[in-house]
All heavy atoms as an XYZ file, in Angstrom:
757
protein
N     115.373     47.521     92.967
C     115.740     46.462     93.895
C     115.678     46.976     95.325
O     116.191     48.028     95.636
C     117.146     45.980     93.571
C     117.609     44.852     94.447
S     119.213     44.275     93.874
C     119.885     43.770     95.396
N     115.064     46.246     96.190
C     114.899     46.662     97.573
C     116.026     46.136     98.437
O     116.516     45.034     98.219
C     113.556     46.151     98.102
O     113.431     46.413     99.470
N     116.457     46.934     99.416
C     117.452     46.443    100.359
C     116.793     45.553    101.401
O     117.473     44.855    102.123
C     118.203     47.609    101.066
C     117.247     48.450    101.889
C     118.988     48.415    100.077
C     117.933     49.421    102.808
N     115.491     45.590    101.451
C     114.772     44.742    102.383
C     114.373     43.460    101.684
O     113.889     43.484    100.570
C     113.502     45.457    102.919
C     113.741     46.791    103.612
C     112.419     47.449    103.935
C     114.543     46.591    104.873
N     114.593     42.341    102.330
C     114.193     41.060    101.725
C     112.828     40.669    102.263
O     112.402     41.159    103.306
C     115.238     40.000    102.033
C     115.402     39.784    103.511
C     116.430     38.718    103.827
N     116.450     38.573    105.248
C     117.513     38.712    105.988
N     118.660     38.956    105.451
N     117.455     38.588    107.283
N     112.144     39.781    101.578
C     110.823     39.354    101.993
C     109.942     40.582    102.269
O     109.301     40.694    103.293
C     110.910     38.451    103.236
C     109.603     37.760    103.536
O     108.719     37.642    102.694
N     109.482     37.267    104.761
N     109.996     41.546    101.349
C     109.339     42.829    101.511
C     107.907     42.787    101.014
O     107.628     42.262     99.940
C     110.106     43.923    100.741
O     111.451     43.950    101.231
C     109.487     45.276    100.945
N     107.031     43.385    101.784
C     105.618     43.527    101.416
C     105.279     45.002    101.485
O     105.568     45.663    102.483
C     104.726     42.716    102.350
C     105.061     41.264    102.402
N     104.705     40.386    101.415
C     105.745     40.550    103.317
C     105.146     39.197    101.720
N     105.782     39.259    102.875
N     104.692     45.522    100.425
C     104.262     46.927    100.430
C     102.776     47.007    100.757
O     102.001     46.168    100.339
C     104.517     47.559     99.057
C     105.967     47.819     98.763
C     106.182     48.680     97.525
O     105.212     49.271     97.024
O     107.333     48.745     97.094
N     102.447     48.037    101.510
C     101.036     48.319    101.791
C     100.870     49.806    101.981
O     101.798     50.497    102.407
C     100.527     47.524    102.986
C     101.078     47.791    104.374
C     100.084     47.247    105.387
C     102.404     47.164    104.576
N      99.708     50.279    101.617
C      99.448     51.719    101.723
C      99.230     52.092    103.183
O      98.984     51.228    104.035
C      98.193     52.076    100.914
O      97.051     51.496    101.518
N      99.291     53.383    103.459
C      99.026     53.866    104.820
C      97.636     53.426    105.248
O      97.451     52.980    106.385
C      99.164     55.408    104.875
C      98.684     55.943    106.214
C     100.599     55.822    104.622
N      96.656     53.516    104.333
C      95.289     53.089    104.659
C      95.237     51.614    105.024
O      94.597     51.211    106.002
C      94.352     53.339    103.475
O      94.323     54.709    103.169
N      95.925     50.769    104.221
C      95.953     49.330    104.518
C      96.664     49.059    105.838
O      96.259     48.178    106.609
C      96.635     48.569    103.385
C      95.820     48.542    102.105
O      94.599     48.780    102.172
O      96.420     48.309    101.042
N      97.722     49.797    106.104
C      98.456     49.639    107.364
C      97.561     49.999    108.551
O      97.563     49.313    109.571
C      99.717     50.481    107.363
N      96.796     51.062    108.389
C      95.887     51.484    109.461
C      94.833     50.417    109.705
O      94.494     50.118    110.853
C      95.233     52.811    109.115
N      94.309     49.846    108.634
C      93.311     48.768    108.780
C      93.931     47.528    109.433
O      93.281     46.833    110.200
C      92.717     48.395    107.426
C      91.761     49.446    106.880
C      91.234     49.078    105.504
O      91.660     48.107    104.897
N      90.300     49.901    105.013
N      95.143     47.241    109.074
C      95.836     46.064    109.620
C      96.092     46.269    111.121
O      96.081     45.318    111.872
C      97.162     45.880    108.867
C      97.974     44.714    109.278
C      97.666     43.504    108.411
N      98.578     42.452    108.722
C      98.249     41.405    109.461
N      97.044     41.299    109.955
N      99.126     40.469    109.723
N      96.365     47.505    111.523
C      96.597     47.809    112.924
C      98.025     47.535    113.337
O      98.752     46.755    112.708
N      98.422     48.178    114.423
C      99.783     48.039    114.922
C     100.069     46.591    115.284
O     101.133     46.064    114.944
C     100.032     48.965    116.129
C     101.373     48.680    116.785
C      99.929     50.419    115.724
N      99.157     45.932    115.951
C      99.391     44.543    116.362
C      99.635     43.647    115.153
O     100.524     42.781    115.184
C      98.208     44.018    117.186
N      98.898     43.843    114.086
C      99.073     43.048    112.873
C     100.401     43.315    112.199
O     101.091     42.396    111.748
N     100.790     44.600    112.144
C     102.074     44.955    111.549
C     103.223     44.372    112.349
O     104.177     43.840    111.787
C     102.215     46.488    111.458
C     101.196     47.218    110.575
C     101.374     48.721    110.709
C     101.292     46.776    109.129
N     103.124     44.450    113.661
C     104.170     43.918    114.527
C     104.261     42.399    114.378
O     105.348     41.832    114.292
C     103.931     44.321    116.001
C     104.846     43.551    116.941
C     104.122     45.826    116.181
N     103.125     41.732    114.306
C     103.131     40.265    114.135
C     103.803     39.886    112.823
O     104.579     38.918    112.773
C     101.693     39.738    114.188
N     103.509     40.620    111.753
C     104.153     40.336    110.460
C     105.669     40.521    110.561
O     106.427     39.704    110.042
C     103.603     41.245    109.363
C     102.176     40.860    108.962
O     101.723     39.750    109.325
O     101.532     41.668    108.268
N     106.101     41.623    111.196
C     107.533     41.894    111.346
C     108.205     40.800    112.189
O     109.270     40.318    111.836
C     107.756     43.267    111.976
N     107.549     40.424    113.271
C     108.101     39.346    114.100
C     108.214     38.046    113.320
O     109.122     37.241    113.580
C     107.220     39.110    115.339
C     107.372     40.168    116.392
C     106.446     39.946    117.565
O     105.301     39.464    117.373
O     106.870     40.249    118.697
N     107.336     37.852    112.353
C     107.352     36.656    111.528
C     108.376     36.706    110.402
O     108.489     35.771    109.613
N     109.106     37.812    110.305
C     110.162     37.897    109.320
C     109.853     38.755    108.109
O     110.687     38.902    107.231
N     108.663     39.323    108.038
C     108.310     40.166    106.896
C     108.837     41.585    107.128
O     108.789     42.107    108.238
C     106.800     40.224    106.712
N     109.378     42.178    106.083
C     109.762     43.589    106.097
C     108.645     44.335    105.396
O     108.371     44.088    104.227
C     111.085     43.811    105.352
C     112.261     43.095    106.006
O     112.223     42.906    107.238
O     113.210     42.738    105.303
N     107.979     45.216    106.107
C     106.824     45.924    105.564
C     107.220     47.333    105.167
O     107.814     48.060    105.954
C     105.718     45.979    106.595
C     105.283     44.619    107.175
C     104.340     44.831    108.342
C     104.640     43.789    106.093
N     106.870     47.709    103.943
C     107.110     49.065    103.472
C     105.746     49.730    103.307
O     104.886     49.257    102.555
C     107.872     49.077    102.121
C     107.992     50.487    101.589
C     109.240     48.435    102.291
N     105.543     50.806    104.037
C     104.296     51.552    104.005
C     104.442     52.658    102.970
O     105.427     53.399    102.993
C     103.951     52.111    105.397
C     102.610     52.848    105.361
C     103.919     50.982    106.441
N     103.470     52.764    102.084
C     103.527     53.743    101.004
C     102.404     54.764    101.136
O     101.336     54.476    101.665
C     103.432     53.075     99.628
O     102.175     52.416     99.510
C     104.543     52.080     99.410
N     102.704     55.955    100.662
C     101.680     57.009    100.537
C     101.791     57.518     99.109
O     102.869     57.894     98.669
C     101.965     58.144    101.526
C     100.933     59.274    101.400
C     101.152     60.386    102.402
N     100.746     59.923    103.732
C     101.441     60.087    104.834
N     102.616     60.682    104.782
N     101.019     59.642    105.996
N     100.685     57.486     98.397
C     100.667     57.873     96.977
C     101.728     57.089     96.198
O     102.450     57.642     95.380
C     100.880     59.377     96.828
C      99.904     60.211     97.605
N      98.555     60.216     97.338
C     100.090     61.038     98.656
C      97.951     61.035     98.197
N      98.870     61.540     99.023
N     101.827     55.796     96.501
C     102.726     54.861     95.826
C     104.201     55.145     96.056
O     105.060     54.663     95.327
C     102.424     54.799     94.320
C     100.989     54.510     94.008
N     100.441     53.263     94.213
C     100.007     55.303     93.573
C      99.149     53.304     93.873
N      98.862     54.528     93.498
N     104.519     55.973     97.062
C     105.915     56.250     97.407
C     106.195     55.705     98.801
O     105.428     55.956     99.730
C     106.162     57.770     97.396
C     106.154     58.353     95.990
C     106.518     59.830     95.920
N     107.369     60.323     96.959
C     107.113     61.411     97.692
N     106.032     62.152     97.456
N     107.957     61.803     98.619
N     107.317     54.981     98.980
C     107.649     54.463    100.316
C     107.873     55.609    101.291
O     108.590     56.565    101.000
C     108.950     53.699    100.080
C     109.095     53.539     98.613
C     108.290     54.618     97.967
N     107.247     55.493    102.461
C     107.380     56.538    103.485
C     107.819     55.994    104.846
O     108.278     56.749    105.684
C     106.088     57.355    103.660
C     105.803     58.164    102.397
C     104.908     56.490    104.016
N     107.679     54.694    105.054
C     108.060     54.102    106.332
C     108.275     52.614    106.146
O     107.855     52.023    105.163
C     106.970     54.336    107.379
N     108.953     52.015    107.131
C     109.174     50.574    107.135
C     108.939     50.023    108.522
O     109.178     50.691    109.525
C     110.591     50.255    106.685
N     108.431     48.808    108.566
C     108.250     48.090    109.831
C     109.052     46.803    109.715
O     108.785     45.998    108.826
C     106.766     47.769    110.100
C     106.607     47.044    111.428
C     105.918     49.045    110.083
N     110.050     46.655    110.569
C     110.913     45.490    110.552
C     111.077     44.978    111.987
O     110.899     45.718    112.948
C     112.296     45.776    109.935
C     112.165     46.210    108.470
C     113.056     46.815    110.729
N     111.464     43.724    112.127
C     111.711     43.170    113.443
C     112.964     43.782    114.028
O     113.821     44.329    113.321
C     111.881     41.644    113.369
O     113.095     41.330    112.730
N     113.127     43.657    115.336
C     114.326     44.177    115.995
C     115.573     43.405    115.516
O     116.634     43.994    115.369
C     114.186     44.082    117.516
C     113.200     45.076    118.090
S     113.538     46.812    117.635
C     115.125     47.076    118.396
N     115.406     42.110    115.257
C     116.549     41.342    114.737
C     116.994     41.884    113.378
O     118.180     42.023    113.110
C     116.194     39.860    114.602
C     116.094     39.177    115.950
O     116.645     39.635    116.923
N     115.367     38.075    115.996
N     116.019     42.193    112.518
C     116.342     42.719    111.190
C     116.967     44.106    111.305
O     117.918     44.447    110.607
C     115.086     42.762    110.327
C     115.319     43.266    108.923
C     116.185     42.309    108.117
N     116.152     42.721    106.736
C     117.233     42.811    105.965
N     118.411     42.466    106.421
N     117.126     43.228    104.732
N     116.463     44.932    112.224
C     117.029     46.254    112.434
C     118.476     46.160    112.901
O     119.343     46.884    112.423
C     116.194     47.061    113.443
C     116.668     48.469    113.727
C     116.654     49.332    112.465
C     115.803     49.105    114.818
N     118.750     45.228    113.813
C     120.118     45.023    114.300
C     121.006     44.564    113.140
O     122.170     45.018    113.015
C     120.140     44.011    115.422
N     120.486     43.699    112.285
C     121.241     43.224    111.120
C     121.568     44.384    110.171
O     122.688     44.511    109.680
C     120.403     42.171    110.396
C     121.035     41.538    109.195
C     120.092     40.538    108.544
O     119.627     39.616    109.236
O     119.825     40.678    107.336
N     120.590     45.269    109.939
C     120.811     46.421    109.080
C     121.819     47.384    109.706
O     122.657     47.964    108.999
C     119.494     47.122    108.775
C     118.518     46.344    107.905
C     117.152     47.027    107.899
C     119.047     46.190    106.489
N     121.732     47.570    111.018
C     122.708     48.429    111.708
C     124.125     47.875    111.585
O     125.065     48.635    111.371
C     122.337     48.584    113.201
C     121.193     49.555    113.417
O     120.868     50.339    112.507
O     120.599     49.505    114.522
N     124.277     46.551    111.752
C     125.600     45.940    111.617
C     126.130     46.109    110.191
O     127.299     46.426    109.988
C     125.553     44.456    111.982
C     125.511     44.173    113.461
C     125.703     42.693    113.776
N     124.731     41.823    113.113
C     123.527     41.515    113.588
N     123.147     42.008    114.752
N     122.729     40.714    112.931
N     125.251     45.923    109.206
C     125.667     46.076    107.805
C     126.104     47.517    107.551
O     127.101     47.751    106.870
C     124.528     45.674    106.872
N     125.352     48.478    108.095
C     125.721     49.886    107.917
C     127.092     50.174    108.532
O     127.942     50.822    107.914
C     124.674     50.797    108.558
C     125.010     52.269    108.448
C     124.047     53.166    109.197
O     123.356     52.685    110.137
O     123.983     54.352    108.871
N     127.331     49.638    109.716
C     128.605     49.844    110.386
C     129.735     49.198    109.588
O     130.814     49.810    109.406
C     128.556     49.253    111.798
O     129.790     49.396    112.442
N     129.504     47.980    109.096
C     130.513     47.301    108.292
C     130.833     48.087    107.012
O     131.990     48.185    106.617
C     130.061     45.882    107.936
C     130.049     44.943    109.124
O     130.593     45.305    110.178
O     129.463     43.853    108.983
N     129.794     48.616    106.371
C     130.008     49.386    105.133
C     130.768     50.677    105.421
O     131.617     51.084    104.639
C     128.680     49.675    104.452
C     128.020     48.474    103.782
C     126.605     48.830    103.310
C     128.871     47.987    102.615
N     130.483     51.303    106.564
C     131.200     52.518    106.940
C     132.675     52.207    107.159
O     133.559     52.927    106.682
C     130.581     53.135    108.187
C     131.111     54.502    108.513
C     130.444     55.139    109.726
N     129.025     55.296    109.546
C     128.099     54.661    110.262
N     128.430     53.813    111.206
N     126.807     54.870    110.043
N     132.954     51.096    107.867
C     134.337     50.680    108.088
C     135.033     50.378    106.766
O     136.191     50.761    106.568
C     134.390     49.460    109.015
C     133.989     49.776    110.440
O     133.927     50.970    110.807
O     133.727     48.815    111.190
N     134.353     49.681    105.873
C     134.931     49.334    104.583
C     135.235     50.593    103.784
O     136.315     50.697    103.180
C     133.981     48.435    103.793
C     134.434     48.050    102.392
C     135.764     47.300    102.424
C     133.370     47.224    101.694
N     134.335     51.562    103.791
C     134.558     52.802    103.066
C     135.785     53.536    103.623
O     136.587     54.094    102.873
C     133.322     53.708    103.154
N     135.951     53.528    104.955
C     137.102     54.171    105.569
C     138.400     53.473    105.176
O     139.389     54.117    104.816
C     136.948     54.162    107.092
C     138.048     54.818    107.899
C     138.227     56.278    107.517
C     137.765     54.698    109.383
N     138.383     52.144    105.195
C     139.577     51.393    104.784
C     139.924     51.667    103.339
O     141.082     51.911    102.984
C     139.355     49.884    105.018
C     140.436     49.050    104.324
C     139.341     49.571    106.516
N     138.915     51.671    102.469
C     139.165     51.932    101.047
C     139.678     53.354    100.819
O     140.593     53.584    100.020
C     137.904     51.692    100.243
C     137.470     50.222    100.110
C     136.123     50.123     99.429
C     138.521     49.393     99.379
N     139.116     54.327    101.545
C     139.572     55.716    101.408
C     141.010     55.836    101.879
O     141.821     56.518    101.242
C     138.655     56.655    102.192
N     141.339     55.193    102.981
C     142.714     55.248    103.478
C     143.664     54.572    102.508
O     144.780     55.081    102.270
C     142.801     54.585    104.852
C     142.224     55.437    105.943
C     142.362     54.805    107.288
N     141.819     55.675    108.320
C     141.645     55.296    109.573
N     141.986     54.083    109.963
N     141.141     56.137    110.452
N     143.273     53.442    101.962
C     144.149     52.739    101.009
C     144.353     53.561     99.746
O     145.449     53.612     99.201
C     143.528     51.376    100.645
N     143.310     54.257     99.303
C     143.401     55.053     98.075
C     144.254     56.310     98.267
O     144.861     56.789     97.300
C     142.009     55.436     97.589
N     144.322     56.819     99.494
C     145.028     58.084     99.709
C     146.355     57.910    100.430
O     147.064     58.882    100.662
C     144.157     59.058    100.533
O     143.826     58.448    101.786
C     142.886     59.418     99.786
N     146.716     56.677    100.782
C     147.959     56.424    101.518
C     149.148     56.589    100.593
O     149.302     55.858     99.614
C     147.928     55.011    102.094
C     149.137     54.708    102.963
O     150.006     55.612    103.118
O     149.216     53.611    103.491
N     149.998     57.536    100.922
C     151.190     57.759    100.116
C     152.371     56.952    100.603
O     153.470     57.018    100.029
N     152.198     56.193    101.670
C     153.266     55.340    102.190
C     154.181     56.040    103.157
O     155.059     55.413    103.738
N     154.025     57.338    103.351
C     154.875     58.084    104.286
C     154.424     57.821    105.719
O     153.227     57.856    106.020
C     154.822     59.571    104.010
C     155.364     59.915    102.635
O     156.247     59.233    102.137
N     154.817     60.931    102.019
N     155.373     57.579    106.606
C     155.077     57.335    108.005
C     155.911     58.294    108.837
O     157.034     58.620    108.489
C     155.401     55.899    108.408
C     154.620     54.843    107.618
C     153.149     54.876    107.975
N     152.380     53.849    107.307
C     151.753     54.010    106.144
N     151.794     55.167    105.538
N     151.056     53.044    105.611
N     155.352     58.737    109.950
C     156.058     59.581    110.893
C     156.130     58.850    112.211
O     155.122     58.370    112.725
C     155.296     60.921    111.096
O     155.138     61.539    109.827
C     156.035     61.857    112.024
N     157.307     58.763    112.774
C     157.475     58.022    114.032
C     156.917     58.854    115.190
O     156.810     60.077    115.112
C     158.953     57.726    114.275
O     159.631     58.912    114.650
N     156.577     58.150    116.254
C     156.088     58.816    117.460
C     157.158     59.765    118.003
O     156.855     60.868    118.436
C     155.701     57.778    118.517
C     155.265     58.329    119.868
C     154.041     59.240    119.723
C     154.990     57.200    120.825
N     158.399     59.342    117.940
C     159.477     60.186    118.464
C     159.588     61.500    117.662
O     159.829     62.567    118.235
C     160.820     59.445    118.431
C     160.837     58.276    119.417
O     160.277     58.443    120.523
O     161.394     57.215    119.062
N     159.384     61.450    116.355
C     159.417     62.663    115.536
C     158.245     63.590    115.883
O     158.402     64.823    115.946
C     159.364     62.316    114.048
C     160.667     61.698    113.549
O     161.692     61.840    114.238
O     160.640     61.085    112.446
N     157.091     63.016    116.121
C     155.916     63.827    116.493
C     156.162     64.463    117.851
O     155.906     65.679    118.045
C     154.640     62.967    116.507
C     153.458     63.747    117.084
C     154.308     62.488    115.095
N     156.623     63.685    118.803
C     156.909     64.233    120.134
C     157.938     65.352    120.051
O     157.796     66.409    120.679
C     157.399     63.139    121.083
C     156.349     62.102    121.502
C     157.018     60.982    122.305
C     155.235     62.741    122.295
N     158.972     65.143    119.240
C     160.014     66.145    119.074
C     159.465     67.442    118.487
O     159.872     68.546    118.869
N     158.529     67.337    117.578
C     157.915     68.522    116.975
C     157.185     69.354    118.027
O     157.040     70.570    117.858
C     156.977     68.108    115.856
N     156.752     68.714    119.101
C     156.039     69.415    120.159
C     156.937     69.657    121.383
O     156.464     70.049    122.437
C     154.787     68.649    120.569
C     153.689     68.697    119.547
C     153.541     67.666    118.629
C     152.856     69.813    119.450
C     152.546     67.724    117.659
C     151.874     69.878    118.483
C     151.721     68.828    117.591
N     158.255     69.428    121.197
C     159.203     69.726    122.259
C     159.227     68.683    123.376
O     159.572     69.022    124.512
N     158.847     67.450    123.059
C     158.837     66.399    124.083
C     159.637     65.194    123.605
O     159.938     65.048    122.430
C     157.403     65.955    124.410
C     156.642     66.935    125.200
N     156.813     67.143    126.533
C     155.657     67.809    124.819
C     155.979     68.072    126.965
N     155.263     68.496    125.940
N     159.907     64.351    124.563
C     160.460     63.016    124.297
C     159.583     62.028    125.055
O     158.759     62.430    125.892
C     161.913     62.886    124.789
O     161.913     63.030    126.216
C     162.812     63.902    124.138
N     159.810     60.765    124.831
C     159.047     59.762    125.604
C     159.342     59.925    127.096
O     158.451     59.802    127.934
C     159.436     58.349    125.142
C     158.947     58.012    123.756
C     159.469     56.660    123.299
N     159.242     56.434    121.896
C     158.443     55.506    121.400
N     157.808     54.689    122.206
N     158.271     55.384    120.104
N     160.581     60.223    127.410
C     160.960     60.378    128.796
C     160.292     61.604    129.426
O     159.851     61.569    130.570
C     162.499     60.492    128.905
C     163.247     59.221    128.557
C     163.344     59.004    127.033
O     163.217     59.959    126.242
O     163.535     57.839    126.657
N     160.249     62.715    128.670
C     159.639     63.927    129.237
C     158.145     63.734    129.468
O     157.586     64.253    130.435
C     159.903     65.137    128.338
O     159.173     65.067    127.136
N     157.512     62.946    128.633
C     156.096     62.651    128.844
C     155.898     61.781    130.086
O     154.957     61.988    130.867
C     155.488     61.947    127.626
C     155.204     62.805    126.414
C     154.564     61.959    125.330
C     154.314     63.981    126.742
N     156.795     60.819    130.279
C     156.696     59.942    131.436
C     156.871     60.701    132.743
O     156.320     60.329    133.769
C     157.714     58.808    131.333
N     157.656     61.788    132.706
C     157.928     62.588    133.896
C     156.800     63.558    134.228
O     156.747     64.097    135.334
C     159.227     63.361    133.723
C     160.440     62.476    133.652
C     161.713     63.247    133.250
O     161.629     64.488    133.073
O     162.765     62.593    133.119
N     155.867     63.787    133.301
C     154.809     64.726    133.552
C     153.877     64.217    134.641
O     153.557     63.040    134.721
C     153.961     64.963    132.282
C     154.641     65.771    131.172
C     153.714     65.833    129.968
C     154.977     67.180    131.631
N     153.442     65.146    135.471
C     152.438     64.827    136.491
C     151.119     64.538    135.788
O     150.748     65.218    134.835
C     152.314     66.009    137.452
C     151.348     65.736    138.597
O     150.919     64.574    138.760
O     151.034     66.685    139.320
N     150.382     63.557    136.249
C     149.103     63.182    135.632
C     148.098     64.328    135.641
O     147.128     64.340    134.887
C     148.485     61.969    136.327
C     149.218     60.698    136.002
O     149.901     60.664    134.970
O     149.092     59.733    136.764
N     148.296     65.322    136.485
C     147.333     66.427    136.615
C     147.713     67.638    135.804
O     147.064     68.656    135.880
C     147.161     66.807    138.100
C     146.681     65.660    138.921
N     145.419     65.162    138.825
C     147.317     64.896    139.851
C     145.271     64.153    139.652
N     146.426     63.964    140.286
N     148.773     67.581    135.047
C     149.168     68.711    134.208
C     148.390     68.736    132.933
O     147.987     67.801    132.366
C     150.668     68.649    133.926
C     151.489     69.039    135.111
C     152.978     69.129    134.768
O     153.324     69.518    133.632
O     153.775     68.796    135.632
C-alpha cells in the first residue's frame, strides 16, 4: 500500500523521456509520481501542496507519538515549581530580585 494517493510509477528512463516539464505538469495536476530504478522506488515527484500536506501529517504523527509516549510513561507524580526552585536554592521572590543580566 502506498502512502501516496493517485500514484503513478514510471522508470527513470520514462521519466527522462517525459522531461522535467512533463513531470511537473503531472504533479501540479495532482498526480504523485514514483520514479523507479530496476523496479525499486528511488524518487517521488509531488506538488508543493501535497508536500505541505505530507509535512503536516508527519508533524501531527510526531506530536501524537509524543503524547502517547507521555501518557504511557506518566506515573502521575508532579513536582511543584516551588519545590524545583527550592532544590536549586531559590524562591519565586529570589528569582524576581535577580538582575536580568546575571
